[in-house]
N, C-alpha and C positions, 0 to 999 in steps of 0.2 A: 384357174387361179385368179382370184379377184385382185383388182388394183389395191395397193396399199397407199393410203393417203396420210400425209403429214409426217411420214418417216423420212429420215435422210441419213447420210453417212459421212463420216470423217475418215482420215487415214486409218489403216489397219482394221477395216471392216466395222467402223463405228456406226451405230444406228441410233437415232434420237427421235423422241416423240415430244412435241410441244403440247402441254395441256393448258388450256386457257383458264384464267380467272373468269368467273361468270359475268362480272361487270365490265370487262375489258373488251375492246374490239377483237373479233376472232382472228386467228392466225390466217385463215383462208381469205379474210378481208384485207388485212394489212400487207400480206405478201403480194397482193395485186398492185400495190402502190409503187410509184417511181416512174421515171421517164428517162429518155435519152435525148439530150439537147445537142444536136449536131446536124449539119447538112450531109450530103453524100461524102462518104469517107472510106478509106481502107488503110489500116495501120498494121505494121508487123512489129511484134514485141519480142525481144530476146528474153528467154526464161531460163530458170535453173531447174535441173532435174535431180531430185534427191530420192533415191530408192523407188524410182518409177513415178514419183509424184511431181507435179508441175508447180513450181513456185514462181509467181508472176509479180513484177513490181507495180505498185499502184501509188498514186499521188493524192494526198489529202492535205488540203490547205498549204500546199507548197512543199510538203515533206514526202519522202518516199518510204514505203513500207513493203514488207514481204507478205503476200497473201497466197494461200493455197487455191489453185484452180480446181473447182470441185462441182461437177455436174450433178452429183447426187446429194447435195446439201443446199439449204438456203444460205444466204450471205451471213457472215458473222464477223464481229470484231472482238479483240481481246479486252479484258477488263482494264488493262493499262491504257489501251487506246481510248476507251470510253472515258477514263479518268482524265486523259489529256485534253480531249475535245468536248466532252460534256454534251454529246448529241441528245436531241429531244427523245425522252422516254415515251413510248406510246402504249405499252402494256407490260404485264408480268405473267409469268407462267412457271411451269415445272418441266424440266427435261428428264426423260427416262432413257438411259443409254442402252446399248445393245446387251449389257449384262444386267438390265433391270435395276440399275442404281439410279437414284433420284437426286436432283439438284435444282434449287430455285434459280430462275434467270429473269432478266428483263430484256425486252427487245426495243430497239430504238430506230430512229430514222436519220440516216447519214445525209446531210444536205447536198454534198457533192463529193464524188470519188472519180478520179480520172485514170484511164488506161491510156498511156501516152498522152495525146492531147484531147481524147474523147471524154466529155463529162457525162457521168450518170448521176441523175438528180433524184433526191429524196428516196433513196433506196432503203428498204426495211432490212434490218439485221438483228440477230440476237447477240447478246453479250456473253461470250464463252470464256471458260477457264481453260486456258491452253497449257497449264502447268501440272495438272493432276496426273495425266498419262505421260510417262517418261518419253515415249516415242514422239508424241506431239510436241512436248516441251523442247526436245532436241532439234526439231525442224526449225525452231526460231521464227515461227510465223506470227504475224500481228492480226490476221483475220482470214476470211474465206471469201473468194469470189464465187458466189453460189448460183444456183439455178434460177432464182428470181431476177438476178441481174443478167445472167448469160442469155436469157430469152430475148433480149432487146436487139441482138444483132447476130450475124453469121460468124462462124469460127472455123479456122483451119489450124489443126494441131499437128506439128511436125516434130517428132522426137529426134530424128537424126540431125536436123538443123538446130534443134532446141529453140524453136520459134512458135509463137501463136499469132495468127493474123485475124483481125476483126474487121468487119465491114457491114454496111447496111445494103450492100449489093451482093449478087451471087458470087461465090468464090470458086466455082467450078470453071475449068478451062475447056473450051470446045476441042482442043487438040489432045486432051488427056482422056483415056478410057477409065471408067469407074465401075466398080460394083456399088450397089446402093440398096438401101432398105428404108421404108417409111417408118416413122415412129409416132407413137401416141404420147400424150402428156397427162398429168393430173393436176390437182389444185396447187401443187407445190412446184410445178414446171419441171418435174423429173422427166427424163427422156426414157421412154419405155419401148422395148422392141420384143419381137417374138423370135425364138430360135428353134430350129428343127433338129431333133435327135432321133435318127432312124425314122420310125413311123410316128413318133411322138412330137408334139409341139409344146415348147415351154413358153408360156405367155408372160408378157409384162416384165421382162428382165430390165433392170435399171442400168443404163450406161453411166458408169461411175468412175470419173477420173480422180475421185478422192479415195479410192481403194487401190492399193498396190498389189492386190491378189489377182487371181485368174477368174474362174467362174465359180461363184458361190450360190448354193441352192438351199431352199428350205428342206428340212429333213424328209417331209412327205414326198417332195418332187424327186429328191435324190433316191429315195427308196423305190419309187416307181421306175426310174431309169435303170436302177440296179436289177429289179425284177424282169425288165425287158431286155436285159443283157446288153445294154449300151456300154457298160464298163467291163473290161476284161477281169480286173481284180480290184478289190478295195482294201484300204489299210487304215488303221486307227492312228489318230494323233493323240499322243499320251502326254499328259501333264496339265498345265494351266495356261490361261491367256489373260491379257490385260488390254482388251480392245475397246473398252468403253471410255467415254470422255471423262467420267467421274474417276476412273482409274482403279477401280476395285479389281482384285484378282479373283478369277473364277475357274473352276475345274472344266476341262475340255472333254467333250464326248463326240468329237467330229470324226468323220470318215473322209479319206482322200482317195481319188481314183483318176484314171485317165479315160477319156472317151476318144475313140479312133477318129471320128469325124463328126463335127457339128456344123450347122449352116446358119449364117445370117443372110438370108435370101441368097444372093449370088456369091457370097464370100464363104468358101469352105475353110474351116479351121480344123487342122489335124492335130492329133495328140494333145488334146486340151486337158489341162489339169483342173479337176472339179473337186469342190469341197462342200461337205454338208454343213448344216447348222447356220446357214446364212439367211439373208432376207430376199435373195434372188437378184444378183447383180453381176455385171461384167466389169472387171477391173483392168488396171493398166498393163498387167502381164500380157493381155490380149490386145488391148487398144493401142499399145505402143508399137505393134507390129505393122501398122498401116498409117499412112497419112490420112487423117479423117477430117472431113468437112461436115460441120453441123449447120444445116440450112434450116433456120427457123421459119423462113417464109414458106417453104415447101413442106416443112416438117419431114425432112428426109436426111439420112446420113449417106455420105458418099465416101467410098474407100478407094484410095489410090493403091498402086501396086506395093508389094512388100518393100520395106526399106532395109532388109537384110540385117536386122538386129540379132543379138545373141539369142540362141534357142532357150526361151524362158520356161520350157517344160522340164528342164533339168534343175535339180535341187540338191542341196546338201542334206536337208531333212531335219535341221534343228532350229529352234527359235530362242532368242535370248531375252532376258528381263534384267531388271536391276532392283536391288533392295534399297531400303531407306538409308542404309549406311554406305551405299555406293557399290556394294558387292554385286558383281555381274554373274549371272547363273543361267543354266539351261532351264527355260520355262517348259518347253515341250519338245518331243521328238516324234517323227513320223515312222511308224512301224515299217521295217524292211528298207528304209532309206540307208544311204551309205553311213550316215551318222549312227543309226541304230545298229547296223551290222558291225560297227567299230566300237560298240559298247558305250556310246554316249547316251546318258539317261537324264531324265528330268531331275532337277535339284543339284546337279553337279556345279561346283564353282568354276567359272571360266577365268583363267589367268592371262592367257594370250590368244590372239588371233592374228596370224601373219606378223606384220610389223607393229601391231597394237599390243602394248604391254599394260594390262590393267593393274599390275602390281606397282607400276611406276607412275608415269605422268599421263596416261590415257584413261578416259572414262567412257561411260555409255554413249554419250553424244558423239565422241570420236568414232565409235562403231556405227551409229546411225548414219553419220555423214561419210563413212568410209567408202571410197570408190575403187572397185577392182573389177577388171574384165577377165580375171583368171578363171579357169575351170577347176583349179585346185586350191586348197587352203590348208593351213596348219593350225590346229587348235590345241591349246594346252589347258588341261582341266585338273582339278582335284576330284577324283572319283568319289563314290559314295562311302568308301572306306578311308578317305583322306589321302589316298596315294596319288602322287603327281604323274600324269600321263601326257605324252605328246602324240597327237593323232593326225595323220595325213588323210585328208578327205578329197574325193573327186566328186564334182557336181555331175549328177547323172539322173536318168529317169528311174522310177521305182521298178524293180525287177522281181517277178514272183520267185518265191523260194526263201530259204533261210539265210 
């Protein structure tokens, strides 16, 4: 599987391609720009975790803003932020998102952006529309700390403590035992690793903190693993998705499966949830299970012991969307999931989820930001015949059978 250049992702498995205007500097040129103006340092930053995604505070010209930490994307700022600061425009292009929808953009050069007291100088970023996709809009972010900035220092990501540590020194501790794996990179500074699945090796998987999924694979790779009996059973995801930055809704043809055991070198990952139809990436459902150090000097990832987070292989099996009038509905359901077995189907209107009442004062953003550690939920829907139903669901692994 060859390396994919110039692609990147945003939350909910967003993938974007920048197409250059012929008279502009190339993206592969401008993404090389920027520097880090600091002596020896080590800074720990408190972050917010929203649906597995890391929101990190940044300072621009004395003001603080919410940025998504995303190793699978170049840096970006919102249209509102560009309007506020008027950063220098360096080129224009077109983005093609994961649903093949197009939108014209420009990319700019931020003069200074600070993480705590550390200044990153003349960083290239594209100006993104963070309003079109409802999930991205509800995150309330102003930009993305992307791969072209991340490469300038070493990072330690700790989900349990909800901290990110940055340093231009090694962050490993001689008293701590680590599993580790070397990584490659491409023209966009994506972090690419190989994963073993039985006798097969999946090459150039992207480490993507901007995706809150598990393991996403291209259809041909998924089919090969299926033929090699890496998966016990596979299930369809039925309905539509809205995963592109442009926000268009597209029909889903994905398959879902569990793999008994996959390996990132010395790290054995058991009961891993795998999804077809992706670009080949590892998301935060897996990455959050370990304290991970990204060592750019050695081009190596170090994994500390498990931090005993919730078993992320369990699912309810439904996915929500929102219509233009604010109506919340079931976008898709995974075959044989608890939701599916309880007759939840795509296009049903959702009235309530636990304490969230969408007929009263709650909206889709309340759902996106809803935090619950429970293994059960109560969902109230209008079924496809318009009948109101209250359904109790348990979060569980997919089980073969009807």
